[in-house]
C-alpha positions, 0 to 999 in steps of 0.5 A: 882537117883544116885549122883556123887562122887567129882571127878566127877562132877566138872567143869574142865579146860579141858571141858570148852577148848574142849567145846569151840573148839567145837563151831565154828566147831558145828557152821560150821555144823549147819549152812551149813546143816540147813541154806546152804544146808536145808538138817536138822532141828536141831534147830526146836526140844526141843532135839538138834540132833546135840548135841546129836551126838556130845556127842554121839561121846565123849561118845564111844570116851571115852570108847577107852580112858579108855580102852588105856589111863584110865588117861585121861578119861572124867568125867561125869561132863566133858561130861554134861559141854559139852552138856550144852555148846553145847545146848547154842551155838546152841540156837544162831545159831538156826532156830528161832534167828541168822539164821533171825538176820544176813539177817534181817541186809542186806535183807531191803538194798538189796531187797529195789527197786522202785515197793516196795518203802521201801526206800520211806516208811520207811528205814528213821526210821530203825536204821542204826547202826544195819544194813549193808547199803552199796550195794557193801559190801553185793553185795557177800553176796547175790552173792556169790564168795567173800572173807568175810575177805576183810577189807571193808567188815569186817569193815562195819559189825563189829560195828552192830556185836558188837552192837548185841552182846551186846544185845544179852549178856544181854538178855542172862544174863537177862534170867538166872537171871529170872531162879534164881528166879524160879529154886528152886520152879520148881526143888526142890519143885515141882520136875519137870521131865525135860523129855527132859535132860533125854537121855543125861544124860543116855548116861554120867551118867549112861553110863555103864549100858545105852551102855550095853542095849540090848533093847537099841541097838535093837531100835537103830539098827532098827531105824538106818536102816531104816534111812540108807535105806531111804538114799540109796533109795535116792541115788539109787530109786531102793532100796526100802525103808520104808515110814515115812510120808502120808498125810490124807487131800486128803481123805476129800472132802466134806465140811465141812471136806475139811476145815481140811486142812493139816493133815500129819500122820507121823513115827518119832522114837525119837518123840515117844522115847521123848513123851515117857518120858512126863507124861501121861496126858501132851501127851495126851492132845497134840495129843488131842488139835491137833485134837481140832483145826482141829475140830475148823476149821470143825465147824466153816465151818459148821456154816457158820462162815469163816475159821479159818485161820493159823494167828488166831489160832496162836493168840489163841496159843499166848493167851494160851502163855500168860496165862501159863506165867502169871499163872505160875508166879502167882502160883509161887509168893510167892517164887519170894517174899521171894527172893526179901524180901531176898534181900532187908533184913539183913536176909541171905536167902539161895542161895548157889546153885543157878546160882547167888545169889539172889541179883544178880538175882534181881538186874539183871533182872531189870537192864537187862530189863533196858538196854534192854529198853535203847537199843530200846530207843536210836534207836527210840522206845518209853520207854513205848513201850520198856518196855511193849514189854520185859516184854511180851516177858518174860512172854512168854520165861518163858511160854516156859521155864516151858513147856519144864520142865513140858512137855517135848514136841518134839517142842514148837512154837509159830510163829508170836506170839511175844510181837509186835503182841500184843501190835500192836493189842492192841494199833494199828500200827497208835499209836504205829507210824513208830519208834516203828514199825521199831525196831519191824522189827529188833527184829523179830529174837527174836520173830518169834517162840520159837523153839530154845530159849536159856532159856529153855536149860539155865534152864536144864542145871541147873538142870544137875548141881542140878542132878549131883552136878555140882557149878552151879555158875561156870555154869553159868560163863561157860554158858555166855563165851560160849554164848559170843564166842557162838555169834562170831560163830553164825556170822562168820558161816552165813557170811563166807558161805554166802558170798561163797555160795551166798544167792540168789545163792545157798543157799536153807535154808529159812532164806531169807524168815522170813528177807522178812517176816518182811520187808513185814509186815514193809511195810504193817504197814506203808501202812495200819496203823491200830486201835486195832484188835477186831478179834486178841484179841479176839482170844487171849482172848479165848486162856487165857480163855480156859488155865485159865479154864483148870488150874482151872479143874486140881487143882479142880479135880485131875482126870481131863486129860486135861492140858493146856501145851499140847493146847500150844504146839499143834496148830503150823505148827511143831507139825502137823508133830508130833502129831501122833508119839505122840499119837503112844507114848502115846498109848504105854505108855498107854498100858504098864502101864495099863498091866505091871505097873510101872516095865514093864514101867522102863524096857521099858525106854533104848528102847525109848532111844534107838529110840531117838539115833539110829535117831539122830546118823543117822541124825548126820552121814547124815547131815555130809556127806551131809556138807562135799559133798555138797549133798542132803541126807535122811533127817530124819525129815520133 
């Protein structure tokens, strides 16, 4: 692995300023295209295509600058600093993050009616400082055509925004503390492959070879032309198009096979490219366990056990994620204990290459969880529930972070598998009580799913820093600065666009539907207080048990082909769209390694990078056109 010269691996003031200037532009673009127009789903992917598009544009611009103004050429370190900043900022904007938070802050007020009885059922338990409870203020948010910058409107939003900003900063900093504790073990000792960062790394660090590769441009051109042809077909139906999505479910008409449900066959070049960098056993496990999920449904139907619903499949995944998090904490225990002991002794332990000094990381993690607990307690959650909630939460996000570092899946989602699902199933909603459940309702924005979660992007940023010798401490400061600025940009983009377009008028995205999910769940909790849910716990136990079994088998037998991480990411809505492309990539890579060995595999790398880049650039161009013109364009994914 090449290492950059010192002048190429410095975090410069210029890079930070350019990154910060791009944050609000990126926020407006992603929010309008993904939430308002719903023509892209940028933040459901492991690798944010909008960030790749921006870095690609800067790289092309850099070629021109190098030719005509060589003194002002961007260094590799500058481009990667901007990449990390935009990844962190985009994670805030995500489909599963602040796109949910902003509607949650007003949905309960606007949609409370005499029929649903939300006011009578639970509104007294909702923390009023965290929401906007004035219909005259949020009328414009839902009906549009209103000036956000009216003093009365801003005044109503500013207090909950400040409170949620403090919460989010503590959350992000606590994640960095946890990343610091596992980074060396995962990156330097286990040498995980970090497949997700391969494309941005090659685009910047090896840009001379990358942009001169004929096979890269061939793949880029093929994929780009397919997407553009399909866009022309959308505009002019007489133009032929290349179909990339099929549905096999209609072929299964007889029981028990008709219970298999939705079974899409999709051809996504960017997924084929991403999966090419996954270890072979992991890509195999991903598509194999997706079909295993389907087989479970058919077998249960054949045996008369009833259909295994999506919720219970999610509970199996939840158990799997929990198992992976616990197992990798256990496997890293010696390293973590050594770090903790070093913070309690006078013996110096070399942490100069870490994002934070170890004493800061250990203390910051404890204080961070303590502050998050205090925040939750202030607004009604019991201390024991809050501590349990955040411990479970960080185990789940550590699991997602490990999956990406080791597997590099195109997506990683866990629908409705948050700590509140676990706690309500273990203790029952009757025991938890309405105050805890009300805070759960407002925390839905960090627990509904984990596709765009920031912690994996933080770890990948520090992996990039390790590769090119960037100063990790400075990068930590840049990440936190980007987080603070990105929070306000995310709030601004959502509120500005919603007050203009109207959440119930011209907004096509699913943000309101997700807010509905949270409040209707609260309504069900209040109307039907429950005892511990044995069905959910049994599904969680099955997932946890299978994960443990797979991990033991892999440690006992090196030939064992099934990986628990593949099982964890396979049973989800997003992976349903991707599984066949992962299968194709696995098959291609398997045949290449069998027929040509590592030499052929390495020679083919630029082609598969071009598959990703071509689709991300075409997607970027089309989504920008749609954002500017307010018109629907071809969606390269879903």
